[in-house]
N, C-alpha and C positions, 0 to 999 in steps of 0.2 A: 795095376790100379789100386787106388787108396780111397776108401770111404771115410771122410772125416766129419765128426760132430764138433761144432763149434758153439760153445755157450756164450751168449750176449746178455747185456742186461741194460734196461732203460733206467737211466738215473737223472736227478735234477741237473739242469745245466749249472756249471760251476760259476757261470756269470749271472745267474739270477739269484734272487733272495731265497734262501732256504731256512726253514724253521721246523721246530718239532710241534707235534699236536699236543696242545695243553692237557688233553684228557688222558692219554696213555703214553706220551712221550716218544711215540714213534715219529718217524719222518713224514711230514705232511707233504705227500707227493703231488697234491693237487694244487699246492700254492706256488709251485715253481714250473718253469718250462721244463720239458722232459726230452732228453736226447739218448741216442745210443752211447753207452760209455766209450770214450775214445781208445782205452786200452783194448777193447773188444773189436774195434775195427781193425786193429793190428793182428788180432787173432784170426778174423776173417781173411785178411790178406795173406797171412802165413799159410792157410788152408787152401786158398785160390792158387797161390804159387806152386804148392806141392801138387795139386790136381792138374795144374797146366803142364807140370813136367812129367807126371806119371799116369795121368788119367783118374778117374774116379768121380765121386760126387761130394759135394759140400753141403751138409744140413745144419742149419742153425737152429738153436733151441733157447728158449727163454721161459722164466717162470716170473709171472707179474700180472697186473691188472689188465683190463681190456685195452687200454691205449698202448700197452707194451708191443702191440702189433706194429707200431711205427718203427720200432727198432729192428723188428724182422724185416720190414719192408726195405729199410736202409741196407741191410746185410743182403738182401735178394737183389737190390739194385747194384750192389757192388759186384754180383756174379753168383752168389750162393744158389744152389739149385732147388732146395726144398727148406721148409720151416716148420717147426713144431712150437706151439705155444701151450704151456701148462697153465690153465686158468681155472681158479677155484676161490670162492670167497672165504673159504676156510684157511687159506694160506696167508691171509692178511696179518702182518707182524711176525712171521716165522723168523726163527734164528738161523745161524749157520748150520747146525746139525740138521734141522727139519729141511732146510734148502738143499742140502747135500743128499738127503735121502729121496727127495722129489726128483731132482736132477739125474740122480743115478737111475731111478726107475725110468725116467724119460729117455736117457741114453741107451738104456737096454732095449728099447722098442726100435732104435734106429740100427743097431749092429755095426757100429764104428770100429774101423781099424786104428783110428787115432782121435783122441778127444783133445781139443784145444780150449783153452780159457785165458782170460787175462790174469796178470799176477795178482791184482787186487781191484776191487771197484772204487770209484771215487766217492761213493756215498756211505758204504760200511767200513771199508778200509781194513777188513779182518785178515785178508790175504789167506784164508784157511780153507775155503771151499774146494779148491782143486785137490788138495790133500786129502780131505774127507771124501771127496767123489772117488779117488783112486782107491782108497781103502774100502769103500763100500762095494766097488767094482771088483776089487781084487786084482788090480792092474798096477804095474810098475809106474812111477810118477817122476818127471823131472821138472822142477820148478825153476823160476827166474831165468828163462831161456832168452838168450839174444841172438843165437843163430841155430838154425834146424836144418838137418838133411836126412831125408828118408830113403831107404834102400828097400823097396817092395819085394824084390826078389829073395833077399835075405831075411826079411820080415824084421828089420831093425832101425833104429834111428840114431843118430849121432847129433849131440847139441853142445853148445857153449853155455855154461850155467854160470851167471853172475854170482859172486860171492864177495866177502869182506876183503880178501887178498886180490881180488881181480876177476878171474874166472877159472872154470875147470872144465875139462872135456869130458862128456860122459856118454855112453851108449846104454841102450835099453832095447828090449824086444818089444814087438807090436803084438797086440795092441797095448796102448800105453796113454796116460794123460800127461799133457804138457801145459805149463803156464808160462806165457810170454811176457816179456817186459817192453817198455816203450823202445828199446834199442833194437827190437827185432826187424823192424821196417818202417817204411812211411806208407800207409794205407792209400789206395787208389781212390779217386772220386768217382762216385757213380756218374756215367755219361747219360745222354737223353735215352739212348736206347735201352740201357740198363734200368732206368727208371720206369719206362713204359713197359718192359718186359716183366718188372717186379709186379706190377699191378695184375698181371694175368697168372701169376704163380700162386698155388694153393698153399695156405697155411693150415696145417693140421692142429685142431684144438683138442686138448686132452684135460680132462678133469682128474681128481684124485682116485675116483672109482675106476677109471680107465687104467689107471697104473697099478691098481690093486692095493692102494694105500688107504688108511683109516683117517677120515677127517677129523675125528675126535682127538687125534694125537698131533694135529697141527696147529698153527696160528699162535698169537701171542700169549693165550692162556696157558699154553702148554710149552712155551718156549724155555730153553735152558739158560737164556740171559734175558735181562730186561733192564731198562733205564728207569731208575726209581725216582730221580729227581734231576732238574736241569735249570739253568739260569742263563739269560743272555749275556754275551760277553761285554764287560763294562766299556762304556765309550772311551775312546783314547783321549787322553788329557792334552791340552795344548802345552807346548813347551815354553820355557822361560826365555825371554829375548834379553840379551845383555848388550847394551851400547857402550862403546868405549869413548871417553871424552878427549882422547889424545894424549892423556898424561899417564896412561897405563892402568886406568881404573878398571878397564874391561878384563884384563889379565888377572888382576887381584879378585875380581868378582868370580871369574871361573875357578880360580883356585879355592875360594871360599865355598863355592857351590860343591865342588868335588870332595872337599874336606868334609862338609857337612853330610854329604851322602856316603861318606866313608868309602870313597872310590880311590882315594890317595892317602 
């Protein structure tokens, strides 16, 4: 049996308008539709496949505002067994270092044999939390995983890790932290039975006090990184249309344009 913790995150839908808060330059999460990050559904799928093969339980964890429970419900509908939501107003604007500290404390309450995360979120795109998490937990880590095999008897994992040259085959002892890429699998869609079952599953809510963490060290005011200024992307300028009169004027105009732009 393998008990797995999967970290999931609710992010702004990439198809909706996203903007920063003018007051503190943090992401205005209320201004956009929110969904579970697509890469995290692949993490959930990976965990479900391991448990289906070897037995065990899948617990999904998230840190976020109240409506982040929607992401947990989606994971539960896919088939996850339990869910943990770290919810505390003091966490607003937390950086990756603070986030990893909170998630490490939350994972410790679960007692997982394997921790799975996405390679990077679509909102922050730091790609650092998995490594920070492994360091805080004192566990081996394998990042950018495209295939994963677990041997519960030997207490090991084997994975193919994507790199600049292609991929490398690596092994690690359990427990371990693994971050997956979009190449790992195609996540299942929740069926009606799964959706109804998810409504009955309990989500455990934990605050910073429950995790033994000091709220005064968390949030934007104590973050290690911050956005100091930002500006909207300039509007795309219309291109120049060149019409040929049949006598070669179009070609001459193109050459003149490229010459002026110092492209030739």
